[in-house]
Phi, psi and omega in degrees: 000130181273133178279133180256128177267128178246124179265143176285136176278118180267318179236123181297317187254059184243155176228156175246140180232131172250126186254128174243181181289328184246336183220153166246144181243132188234132172240112181267337183236001179089351180241306181275150180234128176250149177237150180221151178290156180267046173244165180306317180298321178294322178295320177293323175298319178298314181298318177299316178301314180297318178296319179298327181276357180077024182283135178241341182229137179233135173247136179211152179286141175268080184256122179054223178252000185298331186282337191300307182295316180296318178305310181298318181293317179298314179297318182293342178263013173090009179267142174275130184244128176246125178272138181249135177288119182300330179296326180285323180287336177291340182281348181289124181286151177075027182299151179263175174300167185309323181299328183271353181304325182299332177290321178292319182297321180301000000 
């Protein structure tokens, strides 16, 4: 029998973002994952997507330097941004491939 981990919802209107060198992956509802390019235009598309979904809080890993520009853009557009320590998310058992990391972060 497989043990199922259930996480407590802290913020109702939250999204998780996993940042890579070429793409960012976003989960606004915990099930579907959208991807955007890591260019300014892609970041603005991401922000528009988050606003359309009613997101007010975003959690994302502070990986390398990739997060800095996106963090600033999200905050300037009125979103609350919480940085997650990547070492802590790596400790979660049953992790999925990188594309699914945003669901764990959320």
